[in-house]
C-alpha positions in Angstrom: 6.7 7.1 -19.5 4.9 6.9 -22.9 1.5 7.3 -21.1 2.8 10.5 -19.3 4.0 11.9 -22.6 0.6 11.2 -24.2 -1.1 13.1 -21.3 1.3 16.0 -21.8 0.6 16.1 -25.5 -3.2 16.2 -24.8 -2.6 18.9 -22.2 -0.9 21.1 -24.9 -3.7 20.5 -27.3 -6.4 21.5 -24.8 -4.2 24.5 -23.7 -4.3 25.7 -27.3 -8.0 25.2 -27.6 -9.2 26.5 -24.2 -6.4 29.0 -23.5 -5.4 27.6 -20.1 -3.0 25.0 -18.8 -4.1 21.6 -17.5 -2.2 20.1 -14.6 -0.3 16.9 -15.4 0.5 14.7 -12.4 3.3 12.2 -11.9 1.1 9.1 -12.0 2.4 6.3 -9.8 4.7 4.5 -10.4 6.9 7.3 -11.5 9.5 5.1 -13.2 7.9 2.6 -15.6 10.5 1.6 -18.2 12.5 -0.3 -15.6 11.7 -2.0 -12.3 13.1 0.0 -9.4 13.2 -0.5 -5.7 14.4 0.8 -2.3 14.5 4.5 -3.2 16.8 7.1 -1.7 16.9 10.8 -2.7 18.8 14.0 -2.2 18.4 17.6 -3.3 21.4 19.2 -4.9 21.5 22.6 -6.8 17.7 22.6 -6.9 17.5 19.2 -8.5 16.3 16.0 -6.9 18.5 12.9 -7.5 16.8 9.6 -7.0 18.8 6.4 -6.3 17.2 3.0 -6.6 18.0 -0.6 -7.0 17.2 -2.2 -10.4 15.0 -5.2 -10.0 15.8 -7.7 -12.8 14.1 -10.9 -11.6 12.2 -12.9 -14.2 8.4 -12.8 -13.7 8.3 -16.4 -12.4 11.5 -16.0 -10.2 10.7 -15.8 -6.5 13.6 -13.9 -5.1 15.5 -10.7 -5.7 17.9 -10.2 -8.6 19.7 -6.8 -8.4 23.0 -6.2 -10.0 23.1 -2.4 -10.2 21.7 0.8 -8.8 20.1 3.4 -11.1 20.3 7.2 -10.8 17.5 9.5 -11.9 17.0 13.3 -11.7 14.1 15.6 -11.7 13.3 19.3 -11.2 9.6 18.9 -10.6 9.1 15.4 -9.0 7.1 14.4 -12.1 9.5 14.2 -15.0 12.4 11.8 -14.3 15.5 11.3 -16.4 17.8 8.3 -16.1 21.3 9.6 -15.5 23.5 6.6 -15.1 23.9 3.2 -13.5 26.3 2.0 -10.8 27.2 -1.7 -10.9 27.7 -3.8 -7.8 30.9 -5.1 -9.4 32.6 -1.8 -8.3 33.0 -3.5 -4.9 35.6 -6.2 -5.6 35.2 -7.7 -2.2 31.5 -8.3 -2.8 29.9 -11.3 -4.6 26.8 -9.4 -5.7 23.3 -8.2 -4.6 22.7 -4.5 -5.1 20.3 -4.1 -2.3 19.0 -1.0 -0.5 21.4 2.0 -0.4 21.5 5.7 0.3 23.4 8.7 -0.8 24.4 11.8 1.2 26.4 14.9 0.4 29.2 16.2 2.6 31.8 18.9 1.9 31.2 18.7 -1.9 31.4 14.9 -2.1 28.7 12.4 -2.5 28.8 9.2 -0.4 26.8 6.2 -1.4 26.2 3.6 1.4 25.2 0.3 -0.1 24.0 -3.2 0.9 25.9 -6.0 -0.9 26.8 -9.6 -0.2 30.3 -10.1 1.0 32.5 -12.8 -0.4 33.4 -15.7 1.9 36.7 -14.2 3.1 37.9 -14.2 6.7 34.5 -15.1 8.1 32.8 -12.1 6.6 30.3 -13.9 4.3 26.8 -12.4 4.5 25.3 -9.1 3.9 27.6 -6.1 4.4 27.7 -2.4 4.0 30.1 -0.6 1.7 30.7 3.0 0.8 31.3 4.6 -2.6 32.2 8.2 -3.3 32.0 10.7 -6.2 32.5 14.3 -7.0 29.0 14.5 -8.6 25.6 13.2 -7.6 25.5 11.2 -10.8 29.0 9.8 -10.4 31.2 8.1 -11.4 31.2 6.4 -8.0 34.2 4.5 -6.8 34.7 2.2 -3.8 35.8 4.6 -1.1 37.5 2.1 1.2 38.4 -1.0 -0.8 36.7 -3.1 1.9 33.4 -3.2 3.8 32.5 -0.7 6.4 30.1 -3.1 8.2 30.4 -6.9 8.0 28.3 -9.7 9.4 30.9 -10.7 12.0 30.6 -7.2 13.6 27.0 -7.9 14.7 26.7 -11.3 16.3 23.7 -11.1 18.6 21.4 -12.4 15.8 22.2 -15.8 14.2 21.4 -14.6 10.6 23.6 -13.3 7.9 21.3 -10.6 6.6 21.0 -8.3 9.6 23.5 -5.8 8.2 21.4 -4.2 5.4 19.6 -1.0 4.5 22.0 1.7 5.6 20.8 5.3 6.1 23.0 8.2 7.1 22.0 11.5 8.8 24.3 14.4 9.5 23.2 16.2 12.7 23.0 19.9 13.3 26.5 19.9 14.9 28.0 18.2 11.8 28.2 14.7 13.3 27.3 11.9 10.8 25.4 8.9 12.0 24.8 5.5 10.3 21.7 3.5 11.0 21.0 0.1 9.5 19.7 -3.4 10.2 17.2 -6.3 9.9 15.5 -7.7 12.9 17.5 -5.3 15.0 18.1 -1.6 14.3 21.7 -0.7 14.7 23.4 2.7 14.8 26.9 4.1 15.1 28.7 7.4 14.9 30.8 8.0 11.8 34.1 9.8 11.6 34.3 13.1 9.7 35.8 11.2 6.7 32.5 9.3 6.4 34.2 6.0 5.8 35.1 4.9 9.4 33.2 4.3 12.5 33.8 6.7 15.3 32.2 4.8 18.1 30.7 1.5 19.1 27.7 -0.2 17.4 24.6 0.3 19.5 21.0 -0.9 19.2 18.0 1.4 18.8 15.3 0.7 21.5 11.6 1.4 21.3 10.8 0.2 17.8 8.1 -2.5 18.0 8.1 -5.1 15.2 11.2 -3.6 13.6 12.0 -5.5 10.3 14.3 -3.4 8.3 14.6 -0.2 6.2 15.4 2.5 8.9 15.3 6.1 7.7 16.2 9.2 9.7 14.9 12.7 8.9 14.4 15.9 11.0 11.7 18.5 10.9 11.5 21.3 13.4 12.5 20.1 16.8 11.9 16.4 16.1 13.9 13.6 14.7 11.8 10.9 12.9 12.8 7.3 12.5 10.7 5.5 9.9 11.1 1.8 9.3 9.6 -1.4 7.8 7.2 -3.0 10.3 6.3 -6.7 10.3 6.1 -8.8 7.2 4.6 -8.2 4.7 5.8 -4.8 5.5 4.1 -1.7 6.5 6.0 1.5 7.4 5.9 2.7 11.0 7.6 5.6 12.7 9.0 6.9 16.0 9.9 10.4 17.2 12.6 11.8 19.4 14.2 15.1 20.5 17.7 13.5 20.1 19.3 11.5 17.4 20.3 8.9 20.0 16.8 8.7 21.5 14.8 7.8 23.5 12.5 7.1 20.6 8.7 7.2 21.1 6.7 4.9 18.8 3.9 6.7 17.1 2.3 4.1 14.9 1.8 3.1 11.2 2.7 5.6 8.6 2.2 3.6 5.4 0.1 0.5 4.7 1.3 -2.6 2.7 2.3 -1.2 -0.6 0.2 -2.9 -3.2 1.4 -6.4 -4.2 4.9 -5.9 -2.8 5.9 -7.7 0.4 8.5 -5.0 1.2 8.1 -1.3 2.0 11.1 1.0 1.7 10.9 4.8 2.1 12.8 8.0 1.6 11.5 11.4 2.8 12.3 14.6 1.1 11.4 18.3 1.4 11.6 20.1 -2.0 10.2 23.4 -3.2 8.0 23.8 -0.2 6.4 20.3 -0.2 7.2 17.2 1.7 7.3 13.9 -0.2 7.2 10.2 0.7 9.1 8.1 -1.8 8.5 4.4 -1.7 8.0 1.3 -3.9 5.2 -1.0 -4.8 4.7 -3.8 -7.3 2.4 -1.7 -9.4 3.6 -1.8 -13.0 0.9 -3.7 -14.9 3.6 -5.4 -16.9 4.3 -8.2 -14.4 5.1 -6.1 -11.4 5.3 -7.7 -7.9 7.5 -8.3 -4.8 10.6 -8.9 -6.9 9.8 -6.5 -9.7 9.0 -3.3 -7.8 8.4 0.3 -8.8 9.2 3.6 -7.2 6.3 5.9 -6.4 5.9 9.4 -4.9 3.1 10.8 -2.7 2.8 13.7 -0.4 3.8 13.6 3.3 1.9 15.8 5.8 2.5 16.8 9.4 0.0 17.4 12.2 0.3 20.6 14.3 1.9 18.5 17.1 4.6 17.2 14.8 3.2 13.7 14.3 2.8 12.4 10.8 -0.4 11.9 9.0 -1.0 8.5 7.4 0.3 8.3 3.9 -2.3 8.1 1.2 -0.9 6.0 -1.6 -2.3 7.2 -4.9 -2.2 6.2 -8.6 -2.4 9.9 -9.5 0.8 10.9 -7.9 1.9 14.4 -7.1 1.6 17.7 -8.9 4.7 19.2 -10.6 6.7 21.1 -8.0 7.3 24.7 -9.0 
């Protein structure tokens, strides 16, 4: 952030000298004072709110250490302000791990779907999905249920305890909310109107080759898009459909391996007339890497037939949105 401030100061100096304004870009990563990962984002009252896990692993530690999520805001996709933090300890039934999460607004409330590790109670140990709720996009968020929404013993086809991760929620045009999540398999289920209970059975999404994790749903025009982490180390791939329940048609790779990060986790956002692809890499020069990741922002473009153009990851970032 200091580098960005220096660039802005130089811009002001040259503006005074030359009589015109110089464009200051975001520069990727966009958050540099802390390591951030697994971005999610919403637009509320003309402001973008960014939600990310806080990577706190030591440089020589070879696994994830996340104990909280961080909230940032921006009105131009370039300047980001840290608003607050949300600790995993809010979920009393969890033992830790503030993994990938997503926030969605419904009826004036903000629901935060999170990945945590469930305490070993009643056979529910393993990764689980919880829900928090707040009256504001910056919180304070509180556990909305007092227990998990999805637990490891609800998905037993795969003999692993980390397949219930990376929740994403999409509210369809008819108001129906849908939850997608998973590792190795992509699951989905309809939610009740209260956003904290399942309204139907858990199903599996078909037609996603090499699905690893990190599903994300968005809609543009007539098409639904399901982006996801592909293989490992992870690229981002995508599929398209005319229905939220499929069938999904695989379309190919959207984003390549993100720098020196083994994982690739995305959010897609339309804001002030532009489409954005928000992701993470290991790009902070101060000891960044797979367990010390950093949120980045680049543009997303559509082809005339609705397919997506390959993401071009840049160090320059995006222009300020106006």
